[in-house]
C-alpha positions as CSV (number, residue, x, y, z in Angstrom):
1,X,-31.9,-3.2,-15.8
2,X,-29.4,-1.0,-17.7
3,X,-28.6,2.5,-18.3
4,X,-31.8,3.0,-20.5
5,X,-33.3,4.5,-17.2
6,X,-30.8,7.3,-16.9
7,X,-32.3,10.5,-17.0
8,X,-30.2,12.8,-18.8
9,X,-29.5,16.5,-17.8
10,X,-32.3,18.4,-19.6
11,X,-31.9,19.9,-22.9
12,X,-32.5,23.4,-21.1
13,X,-29.2,23.0,-19.2
14,X,-27.2,22.2,-22.2
15,X,-25.2,25.4,-21.4
16,X,-22.5,25.4,-18.8
17,X,-23.8,28.4,-17.3
18,X,-27.4,27.4,-17.2
19,X,-26.2,23.9,-15.6
20,X,-23.9,25.8,-12.7
21,X,-26.7,28.2,-11.9
22,X,-29.5,25.9,-11.6
23,X,-27.0,23.5,-9.4
24,X,-26.2,26.4,-7.2
25,X,-29.9,27.3,-6.8
26,X,-31.1,23.7,-5.9
27,X,-28.3,23.4,-3.4
28,X,-28.8,26.6,-1.9
29,X,-32.7,26.0,-1.4
30,X,-31.4,22.4,0.0
31,X,-29.1,24.3,2.5
32,X,-32.0,26.5,3.4
33,X,-34.3,23.7,3.8
34,X,-32.5,20.8,5.5
35,X,-29.1,22.3,6.8
36,X,-29.2,25.9,8.0
37,X,-28.6,26.0,11.8
38,X,-27.4,22.1,11.7
39,X,-24.0,21.4,13.7
40,X,-22.6,19.8,10.2
41,X,-23.2,22.8,8.5
42,X,-20.8,26.0,7.9
43,X,-22.8,29.2,7.5
44,X,-19.7,30.8,6.6
45,X,-19.4,28.9,3.3
46,X,-21.4,29.9,0.3
47,X,-22.9,27.6,-2.3
48,X,-20.8,27.8,-5.2
49,X,-19.4,26.0,-8.3
50,X,-15.8,25.8,-9.6
51,X,-13.3,24.0,-12.3
52,X,-15.9,23.0,-14.7
53,X,-14.6,20.6,-17.1
54,X,-15.8,18.3,-20.2
55,X,-14.3,14.8,-20.4
56,X,-16.1,13.6,-23.4
57,X,-19.7,13.4,-22.9
58,X,-19.3,14.4,-19.3
59,X,-19.2,17.6,-17.4
60,X,-17.7,17.6,-13.9
61,X,-16.9,20.4,-11.3
62,X,-16.6,20.9,-7.8
63,X,-19.5,22.1,-5.7
64,X,-19.0,23.7,-2.3
65,X,-21.6,23.9,0.2
66,X,-22.0,24.8,3.7
67,X,-22.1,21.0,4.6
68,X,-20.1,19.5,2.0
69,X,-17.5,19.9,-1.1
70,X,-18.1,17.4,-3.9
71,X,-17.3,16.5,-7.6
72,X,-20.3,16.6,-9.6
73,X,-20.3,14.5,-12.9
74,X,-23.3,15.0,-15.6
75,X,-23.7,13.1,-18.6
76,X,-24.9,15.0,-21.8
77,X,-26.6,11.8,-22.9
78,X,-27.3,8.4,-21.3
79,X,-24.6,7.9,-19.2
80,X,-22.8,4.0,-19.3
81,X,-24.2,3.4,-16.0
82,X,-25.9,0.2,-15.0
83,X,-29.1,1.5,-12.8
84,X,-30.7,-1.2,-11.2
85,X,-34.4,-0.9,-10.4
86,X,-33.5,-0.5,-6.6
87,X,-30.8,2.0,-7.5
88,X,-33.2,4.2,-9.5
89,X,-36.1,4.1,-7.0
90,X,-33.3,4.9,-4.2
91,X,-31.8,7.9,-6.0
92,X,-35.4,9.2,-7.0
93,X,-36.7,8.7,-3.7
94,X,-34.0,9.5,-1.5
95,X,-33.8,13.2,-3.3
96,X,-31.0,14.1,-0.8
97,X,-27.3,14.9,-1.3
98,X,-25.8,11.2,-1.2
99,X,-27.6,8.7,-3.3
100,X,-26.7,5.0,-3.7
101,X,-23.2,4.0,-4.3
102,X,-22.2,2.9,-7.9
103,X,-19.0,2.5,-9.8
104,X,-18.6,3.6,-13.4
105,X,-15.7,3.8,-16.1
106,X,-14.4,7.0,-17.1
107,X,-10.9,7.7,-18.8
108,X,-10.3,4.1,-18.5
109,X,-10.4,3.7,-14.6
110,X,-13.2,2.8,-12.5
111,X,-14.8,5.7,-10.5
112,X,-16.9,5.4,-7.3
113,X,-19.8,7.7,-6.6
114,X,-23.1,8.0,-5.5
115,X,-26.2,8.2,-8.1
116,X,-28.3,11.3,-7.6
117,X,-31.3,12.4,-8.9
118,X,-33.1,15.6,-9.1
119,X,-36.4,16.5,-11.2
120,X,-34.5,19.6,-13.0
121,X,-31.2,17.9,-13.3
122,X,-31.9,14.5,-14.1
123,X,-29.5,11.6,-13.0
124,X,-25.9,13.0,-11.8
125,X,-23.1,11.5,-10.0
126,X,-22.0,12.8,-6.9
127,X,-18.4,12.1,-5.5
128,X,-17.9,13.7,-1.8
129,X,-14.6,15.0,-1.2
130,X,-14.8,16.8,2.0
131,X,-17.9,16.3,4.5
132,X,-16.4,18.3,7.6
133,X,-16.8,21.9,6.8
134,X,-16.7,23.3,10.4
135,X,-13.0,24.1,10.3
136,X,-13.1,26.6,7.1
137,X,-13.7,30.5,7.6
138,X,-14.6,31.1,4.1
139,X,-14.5,29.3,0.4
140,X,-11.2,30.2,-0.2
141,X,-9.8,28.5,3.0
142,X,-11.6,25.3,1.4
143,X,-10.0,25.8,-1.9
144,X,-6.7,26.4,-0.6
145,X,-6.7,23.2,1.5
146,X,-8.1,21.2,-1.3
147,X,-5.5,22.7,-3.5
148,X,-3.0,21.3,-0.8
149,X,-4.5,17.9,-1.5
150,X,-4.1,18.1,-5.1
151,X,-0.4,19.2,-5.0
152,X,0.3,16.3,-2.7
153,X,-1.6,14.0,-5.0
154,X,0.0,15.5,-8.2
155,X,3.6,15.2,-6.6
156,X,3.0,11.3,-5.6
157,X,1.8,10.7,-8.8
158,X,4.6,12.4,-10.8
159,X,7.1,10.1,-8.4
160,X,5.0,7.0,-9.3
161,X,4.8,8.3,-13.2
162,X,1.2,8.4,-13.4
163,X,-1.4,10.8,-15.0
164,X,-4.7,12.2,-13.9
165,X,-6.5,13.8,-17.0
166,X,-9.5,14.6,-14.8
167,X,-7.3,17.5,-12.9
168,X,-4.6,17.9,-15.6
169,X,-6.4,20.9,-17.1
170,X,-7.1,22.9,-14.0
171,X,-4.6,25.5,-13.4
172,X,-4.1,26.8,-9.9
173,X,-5.1,30.3,-10.7
174,X,-8.3,29.1,-12.1
175,X,-9.0,26.7,-8.9
176,X,-8.5,29.5,-6.4
177,X,-10.1,32.4,-8.1
178,X,-13.3,31.4,-8.1
179,X,-15.8,30.6,-10.8
180,X,-14.6,30.0,-14.3
181,X,-16.3,31.4,-17.5
182,X,-18.3,28.5,-18.8
183,X,-17.1,27.6,-22.6
């Protein structure tokens, strides 16, 4: 089976603002229903999105929740990801945060993530970045810590003379200041 079973992002979410708002509403609802009061959730943290980027037909951004920080990737059309019958069924049935593991090509490199599906969002890829949120006092603390990870990665890439286009356009001010106006 191939990517013909990919359910693209609905046309109603073609604007970046509509997509971000819908993702935040869905994950806030998920928090209230499944994670509020659990040990792996930090009630001091909000549900918010930051650092939206377009890379070809992909829209990707960071999602902060009380239980994780992740990168979400949405394809404007049918993503070039093979969705097996098992993977499609598991992603639809699970409806949770982390669907089946997949690998896909983006910017001439192989990326790994988890295939997710939501009726309001279609299929999308989730790449978990931080799963232990209890040590952070607020959203700024999470993003400050993640900024340190990015700086270390950038220094290592510079030293090795590598380039990472997925992060290159994100300015430090934009990253730390919160939501960016959608283009």
